[in-house]
N, C-alpha and C positions, 0 to 999 in steps of 0.2 A: 384417363376414363375410358373403358370399353363399352360399346354399343352391341347389343346382341343377347341371344339367351341360348341358342343350340350348342350342340357337341363340338362345332367349328369355334363358338366362343369360348366355350370351356376350356379348349385345348389352348387358346390364345391367352386366357386367365391365367392357365398354369404355367404357360411359358413365361409371360410376363412376371407373375411372382417370383420365378426363378431368378431373374434378373436383380442385381445388386444396385441398378439404377432406380427400381420401383421402391420409393418409399410407401405409398398409398395407392390403392387400385380401387378406383370407384367404377359401378356398375349400371348398366339402364338396358333394359329392364332386368337382367340378370336372370338367374333361375335359384331353386333351393339349393342345387350343387355349388354353384358358383359362388353363393353367399357366403361359404366358408373359405373364399379366397380374397373376397373385397367387400366394400361396403355399396350398398343400392342406394342411387340417388333418391332423396325424399322428395319424389313428386308423383301426382296421380297418373294412372295408366291413360288417362287420356290428353296428357302434357303433349303440346305441340314441339316440335323438332324445334323451332326458335325457341322457345321457353328453356328447352332442355339445354341448348348451347348457351342461353344467358345465364342459367342456373350454374353449369358448369364454369365459365368465366368467372363469376360472383364466389364461386369456393376457391378459386385460385389453382384450379386444375389446369396443369402444363400443356398437355396436350392430349388428342381425342382419337382413338382407335375406332373406325367402323368395320363390324364383321359381315353382317348381310348386305345383300343387293339393295332392299327396298327404302331404307334410309338414304341411300347415295340417289336413287332416282329422286326421291321427294326433296333434295336439296338441302340435306344436313350439312354437307361439307360447306355448300355456300352461306348458309348461316353461320358457321363457326368462322369463315373467312371474314363475314362483316363485321365480326366482333374481334378480331384479330386473334383468334384461339387456333393453335396449329391443330389441323387434322390429318391423320394418315388415313384417307379416303378420298377418290376424286370428286370433284365438283360436278355438279348435275350434267354440263355439258360433255364432261369427258366419260361420265358413267353412261352416257347413251350408247357406248360401244357395246353395253350388255343390253341396256333397257331399251335398245330399238335395233333388232337384229337387220332391219332396213337401212339404218343410218351406218351400222357397222359395216357391212356388205359396200355401201358405197364409199366410206373412207378406204377399205381395203382396195377397191378397183382404182381409186386416185391415187394410191400410194404404190400401185404396182404390187401388192402382196397378193402371193397365189392364193386362190381360193376357189371352190367350186363356182361352175357356171351357175346363173340364177335369175329368177323373176320376182318382182313383188306385185302381189296380188291384193286388190282391195275387195272385200266381201266374199260371201263363201261361194256364188256361182262362179266367180272369176278364179277363186282358189282351186274349186273342183277341175275346171276346165283346163286350166295350166298345168295342174299335176297331172290329169290323164294325158295332155299332149307329152308332158316329160316322160312319163312312163312308157307310153308307147314308143317314143324315139330312143330311148336309152335303156329300157328293161328296168329302169328303177327311178324312184324320187323321193326326196327328202321334204316333207311338209312341217314348216316352224312358224308357230306364233312369233310374231314381231317383238311382242311385249314380255314382259317377266312372267314365268308361269311355272315357277319352282322347279325347272329341270324336267316337267312333265309335258312340255308344249312340242315335241320334237317327235315326228313320226317319220320311220324309214319304212318305205314300203316297194313290193316288188310284183303286187298285182292289184287287180282293181279292188278287190274286198278289202286289202288293207288301206287303202286309199279312202274308201268310204268308212270304214271304222276312225281313220284318224281324223277325217273332218268332222264326224259324228262328236267325236271328243273334244275337238277344238270349240265347236260352236254350242254344245249342249251340255258342256260338264263343268262349267264354273269357269272355263278359259275364254269367254267370249270376249270380254275386255282386251285381254292380251292378243286375242286373233283379230282386232280390227283391221291389221296389216297382217298379210302372211308372207313370209318369203318361202318360194318354190325353187329348190335346189335340184342340180343332178347329184347322184351319189357318186362321194369320193370312195374308194376302195384302197384299202391298206389296214396298218395296224394304227390304233389311237392313243394319244397319250396327251399330257398336258405339260406346259412350261410355264414358270412362276418367276416373277421377277418384281423385285421393290424399286420403285420409280420416285423420284423427287429431285431434291439437292444432290449435286455430283452425279457422276456415272451410275447408269442402272446396276443392281445388285442381283444377280440370279440366285434363286433358291434352290433350281433344278427342275427335274421332271417328275412325274409320277403318271402311273396308270390307273383309272377310274373306270370301274364296271358299273355302267350306267343301267344294262338291264337287270331285271328283278331276280331272274332264277339263273342257276347254274348254267355254263355252256352259252351264256349271252342270248338266251331266250327269254320272252316275256316283254311286257311293256317297259318304255324308258322309265326312270325314276331321277332322285337328285342324286343318285349316287349309293351303290350299296357294298362298297369296299374298293380298297385300292392299296398299289403296292409301290414302292419307290427302293433305291434308283431303277433304271430301265436299260437292263444289259443289252438288249437287241438294237439300240441307237448307236449311230456311228460314234466313235469318239468326239468329233468336232460339233455334234449335235448343237450345243448350247451355242456355241458362235454362229453357226449357220442361222439359228433363229434370230440371235441377236442381229445379225447382218442383214438378213432378208425381210425380216418381220417388225422386231421392236424399233429399231432406227429409223426405217422408213414410215412406220406408224407416228412416232413421236414427230417427226418433221411435218406430216401431213397435217397432224392437230394444231401444231405450232402455225401452220400456213392459215389456219382457221381460228386462230386466236385463243388455242384451248391449251392449258397447261394440265399435266397428270402428276399427281400425288398420291401414292398408295401402291397396293400390289394390282399388277396386271397378270392375267390367268390367259394364256394362248393355248386354246384346243387345236390339236394337230393331229393331221393325217399322214403317216407314213407308208412310202411305197419303193418299189426298185427305181422310179423315175425321181425320187425325192420327197418332199413334203407339200402339204396345202395347209391353209388354216381354216378349220370347222368353224370357230366362234371365239370372240374373247368375251371376258367376264372381267367385271370391274372390282374384284375382291378375291382373296384365297378359297378355293374350292372348299367344299364339305361332302367327303371325308378327308379331301387332300391336305387340309390343313391339320387334321388330326396325326397324320402319318409323317407328315413333314416336320411337326413339332417334335418328334422322337427322332427323327433321322438327323435333323440339323442341328448341330450343337452349338451354333453362334447365339449370340444374345440377342433376341429380337427386340427387346426394348431398346438397345442403343440403335440396331438398324435403324428402327422405325424413327427414333427422335432425330437422329441424322438426316433421315430423309425429309423432315418437316423443318429442319433447319435450326434444331436446338442443340445439338452438338457438331462438333468440328467433324469434317469428312473422315470417314475412315475405310474408304472403300477397297482398297490395296490389302490392308488389315482382314476385312470382313472376308474377301475372295480367298485370301490365303487361308485362313479358319475354315472355309468349307472344304478345302483338300483334307482336312482331318475327319471329314465325316467318312465313315466306313460301316461294313455291313449292310442289312437290309430290314426294311420295315414293312409290315402288312397290317392294314386295317380292315375290319369287318362291320359292317352296319346290321344291328339288330331293328326288324321292323315289326310292326304289329300286322296282324292277318288281313287287315282292310287296305293296306298300302300298294299301290299309290295312288288310289283313285278316293280314298276316305269313305268308302260306305260304311254302313253301322258296323261298331266295333262293339263286343260285349266284355271281352277278356281285359282284365287289367293283371299286371304282375307287379309284385312287391319286391322293391330291391332296398338293402341296406345302405345307410350313407356310408360305411365301412368300405363298400365296393369302390368307392370314389376318394377315400382318402389314403389309401397305400400305392399311389402313384409313383411311378419311378423311370428311368430313362431305358427301361428294358420292357415295361409293361403298364399299359394306362388304359383307363375306360374313361369315356367323357359322355356326359349324359346331355340327351336332347329333349324328347317330349316325357318328361317325367314332371310330377310334382309331389308336393307333400302330403303326407298321410298320416298324423300322429308322430311317432317318431321316426317312421321310415318314410320312404319315396314309393309312388306308385305310376307306373307307366300311363301314357296317354294313347293318340292315334298317330301315326306316322312312323318316322325313324326315331327309334327310343334311345339307343346307348350306341356308341361306336367303340370297340375294343382294338387296340394297337399294340402289337409285338414286335420286338426289336431284337435281332440277333445277328451272329456271325455270318450266316447264310440265310437265303429265303426260307429253306426247310426249318431250321431252327425258329426264326420268325414266326412263322405259320404255328408250328407246334405250341409257342407259348401263347398265339393269340386264340386257337380253336380250344386248346386246353381251358382257358378262362372262360371261354363262351360255354362250353359244356357244363363246366360248374355253375355259371350264373344261371343258365337256363335249364336246369335239371327239373324245374317243376312247371316250365312256362309251356302251356299247351297253344299251338297255333302261331307262335313266334315266326317269322320269316328271315332267314339269312341265308347267303351263298356260301357253299362249301369249296368253291374252287378258286378263291382269292389268293393270287401268287404263285397258284400252281403250276409247275411245268414252265417256269421262267427260266 
């Protein structure tokens, strides 16, 4: 059973259905597009996570995969654990690596993991004072809501005006709960990328690196978003980058969690900043990224259903086999997100766009579209607010991957007025 309804979960459903291991795929809550890949759990929209876990157990579902972060923070994996239902997704205590940036920084400090110098602030007044002090001292400051904010609770500031605007957004734009505690950091400088690894039974199994463009507009301008596009692999990294991250970050992290009595099963997302002096951790997330999941789904040729099943202990451990298969991955993949005109802050949106189901039925290993904010409208689909669709192209080179992606976007959005997307994803890599 797959939990979630966005483009990331659509990509996961597509990947899982391609496995000969998958006999039946159940979905909660799913989407109109995902419904063509699996069967929605027959439960009301107000169902509690405990009830969903119990229903899955009673249906004879073998294991559960969690896509988004909110169910993990809510303890869905814990509910599965109480029922002895295997879950590929960390328990609540481990998911705090994402749901509490203050906790995450504490773990990094205890484990000796390189990260930006930081201070934890409580309340708006202390947040402002600490942010301005850091700005004055280092000529830059990062203000982060400690709680979950859909990727929109981070503000990188280089002047007082930006600090004021960031704090205004944090405390008066629907993020106040996430910002009850705030992490103030020094600015890390360099090039940013993310590393993904599946954890659980056996040795960690790396998926690899991707670069996610979080800023809304071309040239990395505009506000932070949940992600406007990404590419993989990352050719500007050193050849041993994966080994470095495993040795300096992943293994010390797991050791520190073990000291605290916490086990981790699921995907770990490590946000990194690289420069000439090495690298530092920007953040941890407790799941696959979005849109990184979409781009990795095309780039990584391995059977993710078997990988995940082995991590929850349902299949014999085949880490060496999976690592060897990873060497067969070749070429490049580029993902671009199409967003509504009001994104990322959700002001009033009036336009809707019609999409045919056919857009999502001809998926291939070279070109695929994954749906997020869409809903049924008669025989077609219409878009909603936020990130609507992710288009992914794969090719022998980044240029060929970009060509496939943007040609499809041009065709899809010919009559869409106001749609937002970046034109520079994967450019100049």
